[in-house]
TORLUMLO-855955 format. One line per 2 residues: their letters; for each residue x, y, z of C-alpha. Coordinates in nm, 4 decimals, padded with zeros to 6 digits, m for minus. Example, Ala and Ser with C-alpha at 12.3 -4.5 7.8 and 13.67 -1.06 7.14 Angstrom:
REM residues 2
as = 01.2300,m00.4500,00.7800  01.3670,m00.1060,00.7140
REM end
This chain:
REM residues 146
xx = m01.3290,01.1937,02.8157  m01.6402,01.0016,02.9228
xx = m01.4248,00.7008,03.0173  m01.2106,00.9167,03.2469
xx = m01.5124,01.0733,03.4127  m01.6662,00.7285,03.4602
xx = m01.3415,00.5975,03.6135  m01.3304,00.8861,03.8616
xx = m01.6984,00.8299,03.9404  m01.6417,00.4573,04.0101
xx = m01.3401,00.5414,04.2288  m01.5509,00.7855,04.4323
xx = m01.8326,00.5309,04.4698  m01.5875,00.2651,04.5881
xx = m01.4272,00.5093,04.8296  m01.7625,00.6134,04.9746
xx = m01.8801,00.2566,05.0173  m01.5658,00.0713,05.1207
xx = m01.3635,00.3172,05.3277  m01.4578,00.4043,05.6856
xx = m01.6548,00.7260,05.6936  m01.7923,00.7421,06.0471
xx = m01.5043,00.5700,06.2210  m01.4426,00.2075,06.3008
xx = m01.5429,00.0440,06.6270  m01.3998,m00.3052,06.6910
xx = m01.6919,m00.3684,06.9287  m01.9514,m00.3401,06.6507
xx = m02.1093,m00.6739,06.5589  m02.1019,m00.7969,06.2005
xx = m02.4377,m00.7105,06.0447  m02.6039,m00.8517,05.7367
xx = m02.9500,m00.7215,05.6515  m03.1254,m00.9650,05.4169
xx = m03.4921,m00.8713,05.4653  m03.5991,m00.6632,05.1639
xx = m03.7404,m00.3159,05.2361  m03.6745,m00.3353,05.6127
xx = m03.4406,m00.0351,05.6274  m03.6197,00.1428,05.3418
xx = m03.9498,00.1401,05.5308  m03.7760,00.2381,05.8559
xx = m03.6079,00.5331,05.6804  m03.9372,00.6493,05.5303
xx = m04.1030,00.6292,05.8727  m03.8130,00.8157,06.0364
xx = m03.8762,01.1207,05.8201  m03.6971,01.3552,05.5861
xx = m03.4382,01.4891,05.8289  m03.3363,01.1584,05.9827
xx = m02.9926,01.0059,05.9204  m03.1625,00.6898,05.7882
xx = m03.3579,00.8881,05.5274  m03.0468,01.0773,05.4173
xx = m02.8622,00.7445,05.3736  m03.1577,00.6062,05.1764
xx = m03.1552,00.9037,04.9389  m02.7760,00.8827,04.9164
xx = m02.7950,00.5177,04.8113  m03.0514,00.6069,04.5464
xx = m02.8639,00.9097,04.4119  m02.5217,00.7423,04.4194
xx = m02.5850,00.5184,04.1172  m02.7893,00.7609,03.9048
xx = m02.4760,00.8458,03.7012  m02.4179,00.4756,03.6322
xx = m02.7512,00.4677,03.4485  m02.6112,00.7326,03.2151
xx = m02.2555,00.6000,03.1832  m02.3532,00.2479,03.0773
xx = m02.5372,00.3448,02.7551  m02.2936,00.6274,02.6795
xx = m01.9837,00.4094,02.7153  m02.1235,00.0945,02.5531
xx = m02.3135,00.2732,02.2773  m02.6080,00.0452,02.3507
xx = m02.9355,00.1206,02.5169  m03.1423,m00.1117,02.7268
xx = m03.2705,m00.1039,03.0803  m03.1696,m00.4675,03.1328
xx = m02.8042,m00.3819,03.0659  m02.8245,m00.0970,03.3207
xx = m03.0055,m00.3216,03.5684  m02.7394,m00.5927,03.5371
xx = m02.4520,m00.3439,03.5651  m02.6010,m00.1776,03.8715
xx = m02.6784,m00.5136,04.0307  m02.3215,m00.6317,03.9709
xx = m02.1629,m00.3141,04.1084  m02.3915,m00.2788,04.4086
xx = m02.3909,m00.6509,04.4901  m02.0129,m00.6521,04.4628
xx = m01.9870,m00.3581,04.7014  m02.2145,m00.5225,04.9586
xx = m02.0271,m00.8537,04.9367  m01.6961,m00.6699,04.9739
xx = m01.8278,m00.4857,05.2801  m01.9258,m00.8194,05.4314
xx = m01.5906,m00.9769,05.3416  m01.3996,m00.6895,05.5037
xx = m01.6107,m00.7216,05.8192  m01.5512,m01.0967,05.8315
xx = m01.1771,m01.0540,05.7766  m01.1543,m00.7914,06.0498
xx = m01.3835,m00.9831,06.2845  m01.6151,m00.6908,06.3550
xx = m01.8845,m00.4856,06.1825  m01.6814,m00.2611,05.9559
xx = m01.9860,m00.1898,05.7355  m02.3364,m00.3363,05.7195
xx = m02.4113,m00.5468,05.4130  m02.7723,m00.4758,05.3156
xx = m03.0080,m00.5995,05.0467  m03.1875,m00.2636,05.0737
xx = m02.8709,m00.0856,04.9624  m02.8710,m00.3026,04.6510
xx = m03.2401,m00.2269,04.5896  m03.1945,00.1500,04.6216
xx = m02.8703,00.1499,04.4202  m03.0300,m00.0396,04.1309
xx = m03.3354,00.1880,04.1452  m03.1031,00.4884,04.1251
xx = m02.9262,00.3493,03.8183  m03.2639,00.2917,03.6496
xx = m03.3625,00.6515,03.7312  m03.0368,00.7605,03.5687
xx = m03.1171,00.5531,03.2617  m03.4659,00.7087,03.2417
xx = m03.3060,01.0549,03.2598  m03.0629,00.9525,02.9836
xx = m03.3532,00.8403,02.7630  m03.5494,01.1593,02.8306
xx = m03.2472,01.3751,02.7498  m03.1772,01.1739,02.4332
xx = m03.5365,01.2172,02.3180  m03.5335,01.5920,02.3836
xx = m03.1931,01.6309,02.2134  m03.3158,01.4405,01.9070
xx = m03.6242,01.6613,01.8818  m03.4211,01.9816,01.9154
xx = m03.1664,01.8762,01.6538  m03.4250,01.7589,01.3990
xx = m03.5187,02.0425,01.1624  m03.8821,02.1446,01.1724
xx = m04.0949,02.0741,00.8672  m04.1769,02.3920,00.6677
REM end
């Protein structure tokens, strides 16, 4: 069951990140954002109701489930495993976005290092939530000493 849910989750993530959501404009230039924290800081300055802030939160929230799926599906814990998995998935998405833009000859999607940073942070938040839940579950299921 968990494998099926994870597969659907990955399909949704790929759809959200690789398919056009706001329309495609052949006049858009190809954009690659390689300066760390540039768009993160801009989104924080823009405020809670700005489109940039919503995208920032979306990038963070999007990979929270990955931080749970990795230890559940592998049966192994470890933040480094989650970090590497999130880095591979997010980096792969950004490189694919760039490749699609280059193949089309216009800015289909912006490839951004900040998306990778927020995605990986989200996965680590998910892993922390997994650990917290596991600890609470263990305490609840352990009989109390008389």
